[in-house]
C-alpha positions in Angstrom: 36.8 83.2 -19.5 37.9 86.9 -19.3 38.9 89.7 -21.6 40.9 92.5 -20.0 41.4 96.1 -21.1 40.7 95.3 -24.8 41.4 97.9 -27.4 40.6 97.2 -31.0 40.6 99.4 -34.1 40.0 98.9 -37.8 41.3 100.8 -40.8 38.7 102.0 -43.3 40.4 103.8 -46.2 42.6 106.5 -44.7 40.7 106.5 -41.4 41.2 104.4 -38.2 38.0 103.5 -36.4 38.4 102.7 -32.7 35.8 100.0 -31.8 36.9 98.9 -28.3 38.5 101.4 -26.0 39.7 99.4 -23.0 36.6 97.2 -22.4 36.7 94.2 -20.2 34.4 91.3 -19.8 34.4 88.0 -17.8 32.2 85.0 -17.2 32.5 82.3 -14.6 31.8 78.6 -15.3 28.1 78.1 -15.8 27.2 81.8 -16.0 24.9 83.3 -18.6 26.1 86.8 -19.5 24.4 89.1 -22.0 26.2 92.0 -23.6 23.9 94.8 -24.7 24.6 97.9 -26.7 23.6 99.8 -29.8 24.9 99.0 -33.3 28.5 100.1 -33.5 29.1 99.9 -29.7 31.7 97.1 -30.2 29.8 94.2 -28.7 30.2 91.8 -31.7 33.9 92.8 -31.9 34.3 91.9 -28.2 32.7 88.5 -28.8 35.0 87.8 -31.7 38.1 88.7 -29.6 37.0 86.5 -26.8 36.4 83.6 -29.2 39.7 84.1 -30.9 38.1 85.0 -34.2 40.0 88.3 -34.0 43.0 89.6 -32.0 43.1 92.6 -29.7 45.4 95.5 -30.5 45.9 95.9 -26.7 44.7 93.8 -23.8 44.5 90.0 -23.3 42.1 87.1 -23.2 42.4 84.5 -20.5 40.8 81.0 -20.3 41.1 79.2 -16.9 43.7 81.8 -15.9 46.0 81.3 -18.9 46.4 83.8 -21.7 45.1 82.5 -25.1 45.0 85.5 -27.5 48.7 85.4 -28.1 48.9 81.6 -29.0 50.0 80.5 -32.4 47.3 79.9 -35.1 47.3 76.1 -34.6 46.6 76.4 -30.9 44.0 79.0 -31.5 42.3 76.7 -34.0 42.2 73.9 -31.5 40.6 76.2 -28.9 38.0 77.4 -31.3 37.1 73.7 -32.1 37.3 72.3 -28.6 36.5 75.0 -26.1 34.3 77.5 -27.9 30.9 77.1 -29.7 29.6 79.8 -31.9 26.1 80.9 -32.8 25.5 83.8 -35.3 22.5 85.7 -36.4 22.6 84.4 -39.9 23.2 80.7 -39.1 25.9 80.0 -41.7 24.7 76.4 -42.4 26.2 75.0 -45.6 23.4 74.8 -48.2 24.7 71.7 -50.0 24.7 69.6 -46.8 21.8 68.0 -45.0 21.1 69.3 -41.4 22.7 66.1 -40.0 25.9 66.7 -42.1 26.0 70.3 -41.1 25.9 69.3 -37.4 28.6 66.7 -37.9 30.9 69.2 -39.8 32.9 70.4 -36.8 33.8 66.9 -35.9 34.9 66.3 -39.5 37.2 69.3 -39.1 38.6 68.1 -35.7 39.6 64.6 -36.9 41.7 63.5 -39.8 39.8 61.8 -42.7 40.9 58.4 -41.4 40.1 59.3 -37.8 36.6 60.6 -38.8 35.7 57.4 -40.7 36.8 55.3 -37.8 34.5 57.2 -35.5 31.7 58.2 -38.0 29.0 56.0 -36.4 29.7 57.4 -32.9 29.8 61.0 -34.3 26.6 60.4 -36.3 24.8 59.0 -33.2 26.0 62.0 -31.2 24.7 64.4 -33.8 21.3 62.6 -33.9 21.0 62.9 -30.2 21.8 66.6 -30.1 19.3 67.2 -32.9 16.6 65.4 -30.9 17.5 67.6 -27.9 17.0 70.8 -29.9 13.7 69.5 -31.4 14.9 68.7 -34.9 15.0 64.9 -34.8 12.5 64.8 -37.6 14.5 67.2 -39.9 17.9 65.4 -40.1 17.8 64.8 -43.9 16.5 68.2 -44.8 18.8 70.9 -46.3 18.9 74.5 -45.0 16.6 75.8 -47.8 13.9 73.5 -46.5 14.0 74.8 -42.9 12.3 77.7 -41.2 14.3 80.5 -39.5 13.8 79.0 -36.1 14.8 75.5 -37.3 17.9 77.0 -38.9 19.0 78.6 -35.6 18.3 75.4 -33.7 20.4 73.6 -36.3 23.2 76.2 -35.7 23.0 75.6 -32.0 23.2 71.8 -32.5 26.3 72.3 -34.7 27.9 74.5 -31.9 27.2 71.7 -29.3 28.6 68.8 -31.3 32.1 69.5 -30.0 30.9 69.7 -26.4 32.1 73.3 -25.9 32.8 74.8 -22.5 31.9 78.3 -23.6 29.0 79.2 -26.0 29.3 82.6 -27.8 26.1 83.8 -29.3 26.0 86.9 -31.5 22.4 88.2 -31.8 20.9 84.6 -31.8 17.3 86.0 -31.9 18.0 89.0 -34.1 16.8 87.4 -37.3 13.7 85.8 -35.8 10.1 86.8 -35.0 9.2 87.3 -31.3 7.7 83.8 -30.7 10.6 82.0 -32.4 13.1 84.1 -30.6 11.4 83.2 -27.3 11.8 79.5 -28.2 15.5 79.9 -28.9 16.0 81.7 -25.6 14.2 79.0 -23.8 16.5 76.5 -25.4 19.7 78.5 -24.5 18.6 78.8 -20.9 17.9 75.1 -20.7 21.4 74.3 -22.0 22.9 76.7 -19.5 20.9 75.2 -16.6 21.2 71.5 -17.5 24.8 71.4 -18.7 26.3 74.3 -16.7 27.3 75.7 -20.1 28.9 79.1 -19.9 27.1 81.5 -22.4 28.1 85.0 -23.5 25.4 86.5 -25.6 25.4 89.7 -27.6 22.1 91.4 -28.2 20.5 94.8 -28.7 17.2 93.7 -27.2 16.5 94.6 -23.6 14.0 91.8 -23.1 16.3 89.2 -24.5 19.2 90.5 -22.4 17.2 90.3 -19.2 16.9 86.6 -19.5 20.6 86.1 -18.7 22.1 86.0 -15.2 23.9 89.3 -15.7 23.8 92.2 -18.2 26.9 94.0 -19.3 26.3 97.3 -21.1 28.7 98.4 -23.8 28.7 102.0 -25.0 31.2 103.5 -27.5 33.7 100.7 -26.9 33.6 100.9 -23.1 31.8 99.0 -20.4 29.1 101.3 -19.1 27.9 99.1 -16.3 27.0 95.5 -15.3 23.8 94.6 -13.6 22.2 91.4 -12.2 19.3 90.4 -14.5 16.0 89.6 -12.8 14.0 87.6 -15.3 16.0 84.4 -15.3 
């Protein structure tokens, strides 16, 4: 996956705020890349552009060598559901659903109602297996309000994995957690990367968290400052 010469601005009242100023970023298959920068540097915007949650004003996003940011909305929806998995700082689990139902939700979206009901046993079994893998096999019937912060983030990771994504995009996945729980989440992400060759692009402002990736990309004022090989992995 690669983003080339991305420019992105937002309008706030009468003012235009330039967030990305020609920044570029790429990740090869199975690579774990961290993007680090201060608040307002454009790192979350870059992640949203790569994952087709937002469109660049200038520049392009390519997946397997083909441009994807200019596709129609239906095609972009399919890529978001089939190629990309998303993890956010604030989890975004639906409070009225059990953890198991939250994890199954992307598959409900992918299939028609009839298609989902035909495959519901297989999808349920897949969700149960993923929850076991992230250490939540004992929490499947619990609702988000009954889970700890670390459990919520593990649940969000399980939900991201249910569609078997090729690229996992993580926006401050440890930012809302204490140090010990954050370490557990990073251990899980590294295991997923190593065992499944899952490509991960992670945004963070934490140097210690960033150092656990294969490579660190530094973003400053909307531009790539430098990229370095991390040493802690």
